[in-house]
C-alpha positions as CSV (number, residue, x, y, z in Angstrom):
1,X,-121.5,70.6,61.1
2,X,-119.6,71.4,58.1
3,X,-122.2,71.2,55.0
4,X,-119.5,69.4,52.7
5,X,-118.9,66.4,55.0
6,X,-120.8,63.3,55.7
7,X,-120.5,61.0,58.9
8,X,-120.3,57.4,57.9
9,X,-121.5,54.7,60.4
10,X,-119.2,53.5,63.1
11,X,-118.8,50.1,61.6
12,X,-117.6,52.0,58.4
13,X,-115.1,54.1,60.3
14,X,-113.8,51.1,62.2
15,X,-113.4,49.2,58.8
16,X,-111.5,52.1,57.4
17,X,-109.2,52.2,60.3
18,X,-110.2,55.6,61.6
19,X,-112.8,57.3,63.5
20,X,-112.3,60.5,61.6
21,X,-114.8,62.1,59.1
22,X,-114.6,60.8,55.5
23,X,-114.6,64.2,53.5
24,X,-117.2,64.4,50.9
25,X,-118.0,67.3,48.7
26,X,-121.6,67.7,47.4
27,X,-120.2,69.1,44.2
28,X,-118.0,66.2,43.3
29,X,-118.6,63.7,40.5
30,X,-120.5,60.7,41.4
31,X,-118.9,59.3,44.5
32,X,-117.9,55.7,44.4
33,X,-116.3,53.7,47.2
34,X,-113.0,53.7,45.5
35,X,-113.0,57.5,45.4
36,X,-114.0,57.5,49.2
37,X,-111.1,55.2,50.0
38,X,-108.7,57.3,48.0
39,X,-110.0,60.5,49.6
40,X,-109.7,58.9,53.1
41,X,-106.2,57.8,52.8
42,X,-103.6,60.1,54.5
43,X,-100.9,61.6,52.5
44,X,-97.5,61.4,54.4
45,X,-96.5,64.5,55.9
46,X,-93.6,66.2,54.2
47,X,-93.7,63.9,51.2
48,X,-95.1,64.4,47.7
49,X,-96.3,61.0,47.4
50,X,-99.9,60.7,45.9
51,X,-102.7,59.4,48.0
52,X,-103.1,55.8,48.0
53,X,-106.3,53.7,47.8
54,X,-107.2,52.0,51.1
55,X,-107.5,48.3,50.3
56,X,-109.7,46.0,52.2
57,X,-107.6,43.1,53.1
58,X,-106.9,40.4,55.9
59,X,-105.3,43.3,58.0
60,X,-108.5,45.3,57.8
61,X,-110.5,42.3,59.2
62,X,-107.9,41.6,62.1
63,X,-107.9,45.3,62.9
64,X,-111.6,45.1,63.7
65,X,-112.0,41.8,65.4
66,X,-108.6,41.4,66.9
67,X,-105.7,38.9,66.4
68,X,-106.6,36.5,69.2
69,X,-106.6,32.8,67.9
70,X,-107.8,29.9,69.8
71,X,-105.3,27.1,69.7
72,X,-105.0,23.6,71.0
73,X,-102.0,21.2,71.3
74,X,-101.7,18.1,68.8
75,X,-101.6,15.6,71.8
76,X,-105.0,16.9,73.1
77,X,-107.9,14.6,72.7
78,X,-110.8,15.4,70.2
79,X,-113.0,15.6,73.3
80,X,-111.0,18.3,74.8
81,X,-110.8,20.2,71.6
82,X,-114.5,20.1,71.1
83,X,-115.1,21.4,74.6
84,X,-112.9,24.3,73.9
85,X,-114.9,25.1,70.7
86,X,-118.2,24.8,72.5
87,X,-117.0,26.9,75.5
88,X,-115.6,29.6,73.0
89,X,-118.7,29.4,70.7
90,X,-116.3,28.8,67.8
91,X,-116.1,26.4,64.7
92,X,-112.5,25.5,64.5
93,X,-109.3,25.7,66.5
94,X,-105.6,26.2,65.2
95,X,-103.2,23.4,66.2
96,X,-99.8,24.6,67.2
97,X,-96.8,22.7,68.5
98,X,-95.4,25.9,70.0
99,X,-96.9,29.5,70.3
100,X,-97.1,30.7,66.8
101,X,-95.9,27.6,65.1
102,X,-98.8,26.3,63.0
103,X,-99.1,22.6,62.8
104,X,-102.6,22.2,61.5
105,X,-106.3,23.1,62.0
106,X,-109.2,21.2,63.4
107,X,-112.8,22.0,62.5
108,X,-116.2,20.8,63.6
109,X,-116.3,19.0,60.3
110,X,-113.0,16.9,61.3
111,X,-114.6,15.8,64.4
112,X,-118.0,14.8,63.0
113,X,-116.1,12.9,60.3
114,X,-114.1,10.8,63.1
115,X,-117.2,10.2,64.9
116,X,-119.0,8.9,61.7
117,X,-116.1,6.7,61.0
118,X,-115.5,5.1,64.5
119,X,-118.4,6.3,66.7
120,X,-117.9,8.2,70.0
121,X,-114.8,6.4,71.1
122,X,-113.0,8.3,68.4
123,X,-113.3,11.4,70.7
124,X,-110.5,9.9,72.8
125,X,-108.3,10.0,69.7
126,X,-105.5,12.8,69.5
127,X,-106.1,16.0,67.7
128,X,-103.0,15.3,65.6
129,X,-104.8,12.2,64.1
130,X,-107.8,13.9,62.8
131,X,-106.6,17.6,62.1
132,X,-106.0,18.8,58.6
133,X,-102.2,19.3,58.2
134,X,-102.1,20.7,54.7
135,X,-103.3,24.3,55.9
136,X,-103.9,27.0,53.3
137,X,-102.9,30.2,54.6
138,X,-103.1,33.9,53.7
139,X,-101.0,37.1,54.5
140,X,-102.2,40.2,55.9
141,X,-102.0,42.0,52.6
142,X,-104.3,39.6,50.9
143,X,-107.4,41.2,49.6
144,X,-110.9,40.5,50.3
145,X,-111.4,39.1,46.9
146,X,-108.5,36.9,47.3
147,X,-109.7,35.6,50.5
148,X,-113.1,34.9,49.2
149,X,-112.0,33.2,46.1
150,X,-109.7,30.8,48.0
151,X,-112.3,29.8,50.5
152,X,-115.0,29.2,47.9
153,X,-112.8,27.2,45.6
154,X,-111.2,25.2,48.2
155,X,-114.3,24.9,50.3
156,X,-113.3,25.8,53.7
157,X,-114.5,28.4,56.2
158,X,-111.3,29.5,58.0
159,X,-107.9,30.6,56.9
160,X,-105.0,31.4,59.2
161,X,-103.1,34.5,58.6
162,X,-99.3,34.0,58.7
163,X,-96.5,36.5,58.4
164,X,-92.8,35.5,58.5
165,X,-93.6,32.1,59.5
166,X,-95.7,33.1,62.6
167,X,-99.5,32.8,63.1
168,X,-101.0,36.4,63.6
169,X,-104.6,35.8,63.1
170,X,-107.5,33.8,61.9
171,X,-110.1,35.0,59.2
172,X,-113.5,33.1,58.9
173,X,-115.9,33.2,55.9
174,X,-118.3,35.2,58.2
175,X,-115.7,37.9,58.6
176,X,-115.3,38.2,54.8
177,X,-119.1,38.5,54.1
178,X,-119.5,40.9,57.0
179,X,-116.9,43.3,55.5
180,X,-118.3,42.9,52.1
181,X,-121.7,43.9,53.5
182,X,-120.1,47.0,55.1
183,X,-118.4,48.0,51.8
184,X,-121.9,47.7,50.0
185,X,-123.6,49.7,52.9
186,X,-121.0,52.4,52.7
187,X,-121.3,52.8,48.9
188,X,-125.0,53.1,49.2
189,X,-124.8,55.7,51.7
190,X,-122.4,57.7,49.8
191,X,-124.5,57.5,46.8
192,X,-127.4,58.5,48.7
193,X,-125.6,61.5,50.3
194,X,-124.5,62.6,46.7
195,X,-128.1,62.5,45.4
196,X,-129.6,64.3,48.3
197,X,-127.1,67.1,48.4
198,X,-126.6,67.3,44.7
């Protein structure tokens, strides 16, 4: 093993979009996460472009978890939607009128609210009558900080990812927190490596 390199965890390497080693030199200045990102970025072949810092964003999350989104139709009943959530072990579904066309979002909270208002009989209501129609979405390039701020301020736990009018993924507050923890762990490991080899 080369003495000037440190092997990050599998989670860190997936997060950074590569299973390669992250170069790290023991005699470098204190190595912060931003420096690791910049060092890891690949310079385009045959160009004089400077290395760009790797930014953690919605695309980073979807690269790790995949882009599959569980959807339901507006005419389905709340009972059917609840069954989909239970079977999939998820807390919300995206409502679409056609593949990729976002019409709304339905969460466990929406279903509980309907039951509180009208009892179990409301489970026979249409998804369209209970879903949230004004959906706040994000783009692939929106940063983790932007996503976290949006979810915190607006008090929701899921945000669809939309590009050019098409649904391409779904990010949850758990996804964002998980990536934040991975960032912190990687920075800690990099600093520990610097101290032990310095």
